[in-house]
C-alpha positions, 0 to 999 in steps of 0.5 A: 248299712243295709239293716232297716232298708227296704228290700228295694234299697238293699239290693243295689247296695248288696249288688255293689258290695264287691266294688263299694266294700274296699272303698268304704272300709278304707274311708270312714267318712264315705261310710258314714255318708253312705249310712246317713244317706242310704236310701238316696244312695241306693237309688242313685246306684241304680240311676245316673250320676249326672242326673243325681247331681242335677237334682241335688243342685236343683234342690239347692237353688229352689231352697235358696228361692223358697226357704223362710229362714236360715234354719230351714235352708241350712239342713238342705245345703248340708244334705246336698253337700254330703250326698254330692261328696259321696257321689263324687267319691264313688263316681271318680274312684269307680271310673264313671267321672274323671278326677277333673269332672269330680273337681268341677262338680264340687266347684259347681256345688259351692257356687250353688250353695253360695247363691242359695244362701245369698238369695235367702239373705237378700230376701230377708233383708227386703222383709226387714225394709233394708232394700229399695228393690222390688220384692221379685228383685231381692235376690243374689243377682240384683244384690249389688254384691259379688262373691269371687271364687279364687284359687282352685274354686275359681278354676273349678277344680276344688279338691275333695275337702277343700276350703273355698277361698272367696272375696266379696265386693259391692258396687256402692253406686247401684240402687239397692239399699235403703241406707246407701251410707250404711253399704259397708256395714250392711254388706259385711253383715251379709257376708258374715251371715253367708259364711256362717251358713256355709261354714258353721258345724251344725246338724249334718256338718258344714257345707264348705269351710270358707276363707275370706283371708285373700281379700285386700289387707285382711287385717284391717279391712271389713269382709266386704269392701267396695269395688272402688276401694279394691281397685285402688288397693290392687293398683297401688299396693297389690303384690305378685302373689295376689296377681297370681291369685286373681289369675283364676278368680271368677264371679261365682255368686251374687251380682255377676254384672258387678263382677264381670266389670270388676274383672275388666277394670282389674285386668291391667293390674293382673295382666301387665302391659310388658313382659314381667320377668321379675315375677319369676323371682317372686314366685321363687320366693313364695315357693322357698317360703312354703318349702320352709314353712312346710318343711318340704324336703326331697322327693319321697312317698311316705310323708310327702305333701302332694301338694306343696312338696317337691314335684307336687301339684303347686309346682305345676300351678306355679309353672303355669301361672308364672308364664301366664303372668309374664305373657298374659298381658300381651296375649289374651289367649293365655287368660284362662282359669283352670291349670290344665287349660293354661298349660294347653294355652301356653303350648298353643302359643309356643311358650312351652312344648306341646309334650311338656303340656301333655306330660304336666296335664296327665300328671296334674290329674294323677296327683289331684287323684292322689290328693282326693283319695287322701282327703275322702277317707276322713274328710281332712284338709290334708295333702300329706302322704301317710308316714307308714307303708301300711297306710300308703298301701291303703291309698294304692288300693284306692288308686286301683294299683296292684300293690304299694310297690307299683303305686310308689313307683308311679307316684315317684315317677310323677314327682320327678317329672314335675320337678324336672320341668319346674327346675327348667323354668325356675333356674336358680341363676346362670353359671359359666357352663363350660367355662373354667375359673373363678369370677369373684367381684367382691372386695377392693382388690382384684382376685387373681383367678378372676383375672385369669378367667377373664383373660380366658374369656377374651378380655385384653385388660382383665383388671379394667373389666374387673373394675367395671363389674365391681362398680356395678355390684357396688350400686354405682349406677341408678340401674344397680342401686336396688338390692333386687337389681343387684341380685339379678345382676350377680346371677347374670354376670357370668353368662353376660361376660361370657357373651361379651367375650364372644362378641369380638373385641371383648374390651370395647364391647364391655365398655359399651355395655358399661356406658349403656348400663350407667344411663339405664334408669332401672335394671330389675326387669331387664336383668331378670329378662336377660338372665332367663334368655341367652338369645337376648343377651347376645342380641343386646351385646350385638346392639351395643357394638353395631346398632346404637339406635337399638341400645338407646331404645332399650335404655329408655324403654327396657320393655321393648325387648319383650317381644323378642322372646314372644314365641309369636315374634316371627309371625308379628313381624312377617305377617300383616294380619298377625301385626294388626291382630296384635295391635287391635287386641292390645288397644282394645283393652284401653279403658279410656281415651287417654289410655288408648293414647298411651297404649298406642305409644307402647305398642308402636314403640315395641313393634318398631323395635321388633321389626327393627330387630327382625331386620337387623338379625336377618329374620326379615328383609327390607321390603318386609320391614317397610310394609310392616312399618307402614302397617303399624302406622296405619293401624295406629292411625285408624285406631287413634283417628276413631278414638279422637273422633268419638271424643270430639264428637261428645262435645262438638257433635257431627255435621250432617251429611259430611264425610272424611278421609285421610290421604297418605303421601311419601313413604307411607303412601308407598308402603316404604316407611323406616323406623324413623319415618314421619307421617305424611298425610292430609285430611280431606272432608266433604260437607256443606260449607255453610253447616254447623255441628249439632254438639254442645258447642256448635262449630262451623264446617271449616272450624270443625274439621280444622280442630278435628285435625288438630286433635288427630295431630296431637294424638299422634305427636304429643309427648306423653309419659310414654313418649311421642308416637310419630312426628306428623308432616302435613306440608303437602296440604294445598298451600303448605303451611300457610293453608288450613290444616283440613281441606274440603274436597272441592278446595283440594280439587280446585287447588290442584287444577289451578294453583298446584306446583309440579312438585305437588303433582309428583307427590300426588302421583303415589298418594294413597287413601288410608281411611275414609268414611263409606265410599269417600275413599273412592271419591278421593281416588277419582279426584286424584286420578282426575287431577293427574290425567289433566292435559299438561305440557310434558316439556315443562313438567320435565324441566320443572323436575330437573329444576327442582332436582338442581335446587335440592342438590344445592339446598341439601347436599349429601352428608357422606357417601352413604347418604343415598337419598340425596347423592347424585344418582341416589334414591331421589333420582330413582323416585323422580323418574318414576313420579315424572313418568306418571305425570307424562305417561300415566295412561300408558303405564296404567298403574295410578298411584303405584309404588316406585318399583312397580312403575319402574317395572312398567316403564320396561314392559311398555318399552318407555325405558329399557332400564326400568327393571335395573332401576328397580334393582338399584332402588331395592338395594338403596332401600335395603341400605337406608332401612338398616341405617335407619334401624341401627344408627341414631343419626344415619346422616353422620358416618363419623361414628361408623364402627367396623361392627356396623360396616360388617352388619350392613355388608352382611344384610346386603349380601356383600362379602365385605363393606368395601365391596358394597361401597364399590357397587354403590358408586357404580349404581350411582353413576348408572342411575345418573345416566339413565336419568339424563336419558329419560328426561331427554325422551320424556319431553317428547312422550 
């Protein structure tokens, strides 16, 4: 190799002979590259690998901008490929670059070559008069065409002799072509020429083998299609394997703005709004197809496929990509391209253990190093180990191992590690575990051994249980009609029956589950979810027996179960800032006003369900649940009000100098919402009364804010395909239902000063500003404080409160002994004590608009009511019970259907040994509250 070279070039090659000799002897392809580029190689050995790479990339880029023809550019690209391939092989095997760095280098070279070729082709098109661009804009960056890298190229982790998988889309709306109607033809020819420059074997070989078959429907579509056509395809016909392919996709050449915009629009297709456990079945099927087509067998060394074989690279990729697809719609931090970065993100989000991520990352790069050495020997696109010991020994030497035995031990250990993690994720179905016996539900007759097994699981009537399960498998219900659903259900049934058997009354629990199943519209996703998560099976069966509201939620929207398996579940339901961030992230991905409305309903329903599940499982207490329900409502109102205003202002404009705010009442104001709470609020505004809006359609001030309020109410309570978000109650606005929907600040102050009833001031005593422009929130608070601090006749105010309570008792009597809001001595009596205290002793209490428990404690601190602290305790007990009833029961005011399971749950969550003990304590508490109320009203008249 050194013959004919100048001495200055011979010396570095001879100095490196001891290191390079074994590599080049075992790799004919590398030897041929070293001979072809001997002088450059000699100079590079004396220099810096990164600098040599940079020079090669700069040469390619400059050639793309200056070459006059493809004949001029072609040898430059091929020379660069040969030199960088040699550099990457020597630097990786010599330990100068890691395998990861070598894969990035090859990916960056592919990007540079594609860009250079596209630069040349655009310049030639300009010379032919085919573009309307200025000459200095006739390049890849302004082409309107984007080249996406998929697969390993997309993740910047190309293997040594990899194809590059690319797709090409163009934006037909950009002013690029002289004949826009010919866009598909123009861009398709451009891409074909581009592939020829990269793929054709010419002097110097090829640059990169280029594969376009991952484009939408490759058998019937041109090689370049519009972004609109691509989006239509993926949204209507895209498959799970294509979603997996687009995880790593990135714009690698061409018009990057088109590429980034396309990825944003495609995100909802790739990253589903709901957890998608049916994806696991698809990925399993893909892997089985690969195993069959590639004749993948057991773990071995000789003849093993390092990419597709058992324990190989593809299993690590599937391990990461499947979990990204399942959870990436909920967690944007999982939307990363490189495989090892995906593993790190999954570990950070607690989807996998950190040790798992570390093991698989190390193993991934080990297997990639083996793969690279297989390919760099002869530049073959092979992933298969040699089928004889002598050739395996060559790979061992290239890996730096002392001998073949040492290499084989490492290689087998790596494969077994991957296969173990892969098997843990991709289980082939549930089994009975420790339960002995048969569970067979085929045919029309009961299998005797199956009946024995069902008896052992706790079923008193095993024949009825067997008949119910057979009915599922015969597709008698909508949820079990599809073959995919029945397939999941077949695998799920043993574990499900075991879970039901442990629920207490197995026969009743199965009957409830059967009723649940009969009303479930679709089963694929839910069955897949329950197969993969035992704790969800237990929780769902518990819902069947003690929390029918939760069961109903799953029937109508099975995706609400998603959040329960999210590793962030505990944070979501306990920490305000985490919940707000989750909502902000999810709604921030909405691409339109309508999608924001739908997304608000999706996350609203899901998070209400999650908070309720946290409450009923004992993960959070009633106080945290109330605060989180309120945080959820407030955050959604903020988002929807902002969206409504933007949409509204596009047509009606704004009113100069106006300010607007939302004032919450009731449980939203006091941060005590339940899962069933309405939103009680009013809209206040401050604006010139004789003004008009400056939009396309002008509105007077009153009309403007009334219509704005109507739009907000519709955004919150209008039924859409995703359901209703919240019912809205605006009866607390001045003059109630007979008054205008929006109220001016001046009108609000005048009404409350001159016309408001005592009950309206009671409500105002805990009102709270939840959203306002600039300093308008402070102005609203000052107005409320001004109203509440007005001198008043204390005796009359107390008489009004007592009269109001008596009228309420007649008009809305309690339905049963746990109707704790309306019972004599119930929640309303405690609230009336606190609210009336704000009216007659607000200055002494000095807690304007404070929640009820805080006011009660202040009553004791200020010696106005010595039992204030005790009332706060009873208030907490009542609130706890009402929270649980609201979360668990479809109709909390009807106790006829209360089963033993719910009563036991209620006692457990209120820390009572039995339901009967809870009842007794409530009776005592009600008498206590009633007595305190009478004493308070007698005293309050004279404060």
